[in-house]
Every structure is written in structure tokens, then in C-alpha cells.
LOZAKE-58399 format. One line per 5 residues: number of its first residue (from 1); for each residue z, y, x of N, C-alpha, C. Coordinates in nm, 2 decimals, m for minus. Each point is the difference from the previous one (the first is absolute). Example, Ala and Ser with C-alpha at 12.3 -4.5 7.8 and 13.67 -1.06 7.14 Angstrom:
1> 0.78:m0.57:1.32:0.00:0.12:m0.09:0.00:0.12:0.09 | m0.07:0.11:m0.04:0.00:0.11:0.09:0.08:0.11:m0.08 $
% end
This chain:
1> m2.09:m0.32:m1.90:m0.05:0.09:0.10:0.12:0.09:0.06 | 0.09:0.04:m0.09:0.11:0.08:0.04:0.09:m0.08:0.10 | 0.02:m0.13:m0.03:0.08:m0.08:0.09:m0.06:m0.01:0.14 | m0.13:m0.01:0.00:m0.07:m0.01:0.13:0.02:0.13:0.08 | 0.00:0.11:m0.07:0.02:0.13:0.07:0.14:0.01:0.06 $
6> 0.10:m0.05:m0.08:0.13:0.00:0.05:0.02:m0.09:0.13 | m0.07:m0.12:m0.01:0.00:m0.09:0.12:m0.06:0.07:0.12 | m0.11:0.07:m0.02:m0.08:0.06:0.10:0.09:0.11:0.06 | 0.06:0.09:m0.08:0.09:0.10:0.05:0.12:m0.05:0.08 | 0.06:m0.11:m0.05:0.11:m0.07:0.06:m0.05:m0.05:0.14 $
11> m0.11:m0.06:0.01:m0.05:m0.06:0.12:m0.04:0.11:0.10 | m0.06:0.10:m0.05:m0.05:0.12:0.09:0.13:0.07:0.05 | 0.10:0.02:m0.08:0.12:0.07:0.05:0.07:m0.09:0.09 | 0.01:m0.13:m0.03:0.07:m0.09:0.09:m0.06:m0.01:0.14 | m0.13:m0.01:0.00:m0.08:0.00:0.13:0.02:0.12:0.08 $
16> m0.01:0.12:m0.07:0.02:0.12:0.07:0.15:0.01:0.06 | 0.09:m0.04:m0.09:0.14:0.01:0.05:0.03:m0.09:0.11 | m0.06:m0.12:0.01:0.02:m0.10:0.11:m0.06:0.06:0.12 | m0.12:0.06:m0.01:m0.06:0.06:0.12:0.08:0.11:0.05 | 0.05:0.09:m0.08:0.09:0.11:0.04:0.13:m0.05:0.06 $
21> 0.05:m0.11:m0.05:0.12:m0.06:0.06:m0.03:m0.05:0.14 | m0.11:m0.07:0.02:m0.04:m0.05:0.13:m0.01:0.12:0.10 | m0.06:0.10:m0.04:m0.02:0.12:0.09:0.13:0.06:0.03 | 0.09:0.02:m0.10:0.13:0.07:0.02:0.09:m0.09:0.09 | 0.00:m0.13:m0.02:0.07:m0.09:0.09:m0.04:0.01:0.14 $
26> m0.13:0.01:0.02:m0.06:0.01:0.14:0.04:0.13:0.06 | 0.01:0.11:m0.07:0.03:0.13:0.05:0.15:0.01:0.03 | 0.08:m0.06:m0.08:0.15:0.02:0.01:0.07:m0.10:0.08 | m0.04:m0.13:m0.01:0.07:m0.10:0.07:m0.04:m0.02:0.15 | 0.10:0.03:0.09:m0.03:m0.02:0.14:m0.01:m0.16:0.02 $
31> m0.10:m0.04:0.08:m0.02:m0.14:0.03:0.12:m0.08:0.04 | 0.09:0.07:0.08:0.11:m0.08:0.05:0.13:0.02:m0.07 | 0.00:0.08:m0.12:0.12:0.03:m0.07:0.05:m0.13:m0.07 | 0.13:m0.02:0.00:0.06:m0.11:m0.07:0.02:0.04:m0.15 | 0.05:0.12:m0.02:0.03:0.05:m0.14:m0.14:0.03:m0.07 $
36> m0.01:m0.04:m0.13:m0.13:0.02:m0.07:m0.02:0.14:m0.04 | m0.02:0.09:0.09:m0.01:0.15:m0.03:m0.12:0.02:m0.09 | m0.11:m0.07:0.02:m0.12:0.02:m0.09:0.03:m0.04:m0.14 | 0.06:m0.11:m0.02:0.04:m0.04:m0.14:0.09:0.10:m0.06 | 0.10:0.04:0.07:0.09:0.10:m0.05:m0.07:0.13:m0.04 $
41> m0.10:0.04:0.08:m0.08:0.12:m0.02:m0.08:m0.02:m0.13 | m0.08:m0.11:m0.01:m0.08:m0.01:m0.12:0.08:m0.02:m0.13 | 0.11:m0.07:0.01:0.09:m0.01:m0.12:0.06:0.13:m0.04 | 0.04:0.08:0.10:0.06:0.13:m0.03:m0.11:0.09:m0.05 | m0.12:0.01:0.06:m0.10:0.08:m0.05:m0.05:m0.04:m0.13 $
46> m0.02:m0.13:m0.03:m0.04:m0.04:m0.13:0.10:0.03:m0.11 | 0.13:m0.01:0.04:0.10:0.03:m0.10:0.00:0.15:m0.03 | m0.02:0.08:0.11:m0.01:0.15:m0.02:m0.12:0.03:m0.09 | m0.11:m0.06:0.02:m0.12:0.04:m0.07:0.01:m0.05:m0.15 | 0.06:m0.12:m0.02:0.02:m0.04:m0.14:0.10:0.09:m0.07 $
51> 0.10:0.04:0.07:0.09:0.10:m0.06:m0.06:0.13:m0.04 | m0.08:0.05:0.09:m0.07:0.12:m0.02:m0.10:m0.01:m0.12 | m0.08:m0.11:0.00:m0.10:m0.02:m0.11:0.08:m0.02:m0.13 | 0.11:m0.07:0.01:0.08:m0.03:m0.12:0.04:0.13:m0.07 | 0.05:0.09:0.09:0.05:0.13:m0.05:m0.12:0.08:m0.07 $
56> m0.11:0.01:0.07:m0.11:0.08:m0.06:m0.06:m0.07:m0.12 | m0.01:m0.13:0.00:m0.06:m0.07:m0.12:0.10:m0.01:m0.11 | 0.13:0.02:0.02:0.09:0.01:m0.11:m0.01:0.13:m0.07 | m0.06:0.10:0.07:m0.02:0.13:m0.06:m0.12:0.02:m0.08 | m0.09:m0.10:0.01:m0.13:0.01:m0.07:m0.05:m0.14:m0.03 $
61> m0.10:m0.01:m0.08:m0.06:m0.13:m0.03:m0.08:m0.05:0.11 | 0.00:m0.13:0.02:m0.08:m0.07:0.10:m0.07:m0.11:m0.06 | m0.13:m0.02:0.03:m0.07:m0.11:m0.06:0.05:m0.13:0.06 | 0.00:m0.10:m0.09:0.05:m0.13:0.05:m0.08:m0.05:0.11 | m0.13:0.03:0.01:m0.09:m0.05:0.11:0.04:0.07:0.13 $
66> 0.04:0.13:0.00:0.04:0.06:0.12:0.14:m0.05:0.04 | 0.08:m0.03:m0.09:0.13:m0.06:0.03:m0.02:m0.14:0.07 | m0.09:m0.08:m0.05:m0.03:m0.13:0.06:m0.05:0.02:0.14 | m0.09:0.09:0.02:m0.06:0.02:0.13:0.10:0.05:0.10 | 0.08:0.10:m0.04:0.10:0.06:0.10:0.12:m0.08:0.01 $
71> 0.07:m0.03:m0.11:0.13:m0.06:0.01:0.00:m0.15:0.04 | m0.08:m0.08:m0.07:m0.01:m0.14:0.03:m0.09:m0.03:0.11 | m0.12:0.06:0.00:m0.10:m0.03:0.10:0.03:0.06:0.14 | m0.02:0.13:0.01:0.01:0.08:0.12:0.14:m0.02:0.06 | 0.10:0.04:m0.07:0.14:m0.01:0.06:0.05:m0.14:0.00 $
76> m0.04:m0.09:m0.09:0.03:m0.14:0.01:m0.06:m0.06:0.12 | m0.12:0.04:0.04:m0.06:m0.05:0.12:0.06:0.06:0.13 | 0.04:0.12:m0.02:0.06:0.07:0.12:0.14:m0.05:0.02 | 0.08:m0.01:m0.10:0.13:m0.05:0.01:0.06:m0.05:m0.13 | 0.05:m0.12:m0.01:0.07:m0.04:m0.12:0.13:0.07:m0.02 $
81> 0.05:0.06:0.10:0.13:0.06:m0.01:m0.01:0.12:m0.09 | m0.11:0.07:m0.01:m0.02:0.11:m0.09:0.03:m0.04:m0.14 | m0.05:m0.12:m0.05:0.03:m0.04:m0.13:0.15:m0.02:m0.03 | 0.06:m0.06:0.10:0.15:m0.02:m0.01:0.07:0.14:m0.01 | m0.05:0.10:0.07:0.06:0.13:0.00:m0.02:0.06:m0.14 $
86> m0.12:m0.01:m0.05:m0.04:0.05:m0.14:0.09:m0.06:m0.10 | 0.01:m0.13:0.00:0.08:m0.07:m0.10:0.15:0.04:0.01 | 0.05:0.02:0.12:0.14:0.04:0.01:0.02:0.15:m0.05 | m0.10:0.09:0.03:0.01:0.13:m0.05:m0.01:0.00:m0.15 | m0.08:m0.08:m0.06:0.00:m0.01:m0.15:0.13:m0.05:m0.06 $
91> 0.07:m0.09:0.07:0.13:m0.05:m0.05:0.10:0.12:0.01 | m0.01:0.08:0.11:0.10:0.11:0.01:m0.03:0.10:m0.11 | m0.13:0.03:m0.01:m0.05:0.10:m0.11:0.05:m0.04:m0.13 | 0.00:m0.13:m0.03:0.04:m0.05:m0.13:0.15:m0.03:m0.01 | 0.08:0.06:0.10:0.14:m0.01:0.00:0.05:m0.14:0.02 $
96> m0.07:m0.09:0.06:0.03:m0.14:0.03:0.04:m0.01:0.14 | 0.11:0.08:0.04:0.04:0.00:0.14:0.04:m0.13:0.06 | 0.08:m0.07:m0.08:0.04:m0.13:0.05:m0.11:m0.10:0.02 | m0.10:0.00:m0.09:m0.12:m0.08:0.02:m0.08:0.05:0.12 | 0.00:0.13:0.02:m0.07:0.05:0.12:0.06:m0.05:0.13 $
101> 0.13:0.01:0.00:0.08:m0.05:0.12:m0.03:m0.15:0.02 | 0.01:m0.08:m0.11:m0.03:m0.14:0.00:m0.14:m0.03:0.06 | m0.09:0.08:m0.05:m0.14:m0.01:0.04:m0.01:0.02:0.15 | 0.07:0.10:0.05:m0.01:0.03:0.15:0.07:m0.11:0.08 | 0.11:m0.04:m0.05:0.07:m0.11:0.08:m0.08:m0.13:m0.01 $
106> m0.05:m0.04:m0.11:m0.07:m0.12:m0.01:m0.14:0.00:0.07 | m0.06:0.12:m0.01:m0.13:0.01:0.07:0.01:0.00:0.15 | 0.12:0.03:0.05:0.02:m0.01:0.15:0.04:m0.13:0.04 | 0.09:m0.06:m0.08:0.07:m0.13:0.05:m0.09:m0.12:m0.04 | m0.04:m0.01:m0.12:m0.07:m0.12:m0.05:m0.13:m0.03:0.09 $
111> m0.09:0.09:0.02:m0.12:m0.03:0.08:0.04:m0.04:0.14 | 0.10:0.06:0.06:0.05:m0.04:0.13:0.05:m0.14:0.00 | 0.08:m0.04:m0.10:0.05:m0.14:m0.01:m0.12:m0.09:m0.02 | m0.10:0.03:m0.08:m0.12:m0.08:m0.02:m0.08:m0.01:0.13 | m0.01:0.11:0.08:m0.07:m0.01:0.12:0.06:m0.10:0.10 $
116> 0.14:0.00:0.01:0.07:m0.09:0.08:m0.01:m0.14:m0.06 | 0.00:m0.01:m0.13:m0.02:m0.14:m0.06:m0.14:m0.05:0.03 | m0.10:0.08:0.00:m0.13:m0.04:0.04:m0.01:m0.05:0.14 | 0.07:0.08:0.09:0.00:m0.03:0.14:0.07:m0.13:0.03 | 0.11:m0.03:m0.06:0.07:m0.12:0.02:m0.07:m0.12:m0.07 $
121> m0.06:0.02:m0.11:m0.08:m0.10:m0.06:m0.12:m0.04:0.09 | m0.07:0.10:0.05:m0.10:m0.03:0.10:0.04:m0.08:0.12 | 0.12:0.04:0.05:0.06:m0.07:0.12:0.03:m0.15:m0.04 | 0.05:m0.02:m0.12:0.03:m0.13:m0.05:m0.12:m0.08:m0.02 | m0.10:0.05:m0.06:m0.13:m0.07:m0.02:m0.06:m0.04:0.14 $
126> 0.00:0.09:0.09:m0.05:m0.03:0.13:0.08:m0.11:0.07 | 0.13:0.00:m0.02:0.08:m0.10:0.06:m0.03:m0.14:m0.05 | m0.05:m0.01:m0.12:m0.03:m0.13:m0.06:m0.12:m0.06:0.07 | m0.09:0.08:0.06:m0.11:m0.05:0.07:0.01:m0.02:0.15 | 0.12:0.02:0.05:0.03:m0.02:0.14:0.04:m0.14:0.03 $
% end
């Protein structure tokens, strides 16, 4: 029963986060803009909120269910960048500065490389059918 509650909280938070992301993107991103201002906004806001919550919840106890709803569900649905920010802050807090820097560099470079790899793989697969 406890596991089902965790899944429900995760799903409810994720759904709410995704809805809020959709609304925020629509409010911030001009239709003709080339630069992804909306994504920058939600990633920045999500990172700010996770930092703020992290600070307050480090000062007190927080139920695991609330943590699942807020950190994984709501903010995970709003932006995955907030999780990256939290993990990097934890590394810095734990005096793992080199690992924090490595996390920042890899989190920026590797997904971009994979995105281009996916693009070129898709182009290659499409070329096979021409």
C-alpha cells in the first residue's frame, strides 16, 4: 500500500509539474523567438525552487512522501534541470568540487552530443529508405 501511495504522489506531482511547465512556456516563449527563452525560464525557475526547498528542508525533517511529490514529481515534471542543480549543490556541499565541475561539464556536453548523434542516426536511417 505504501508503494502505491509513493507512485500516486510521483504521478500527481509529475502531472502538475508538466502542466505548469506547459503554461510557463506559453507565457514566456514568444512564438517567433529562435532562442528557447521558455526553456531557459523553466529550467532557471525550477533550479531556483529546488535550491530554495533544499535549503529549507535541510533545516528540518521532511517526509519521504513530500520529498517524492515535490522533488521528483512536481519539479521533475516541471524541469529535469532542477534535479541536476540539486545533485551539483550536494556535491559542492560535500566538498566534492571537482566532481561537481565534472557533473556540470558532462551534463552540458554529453546530452548535446547524444542529441546530435540521434539527429544524424535519424538522417542515416531515413537515407536507407530513399
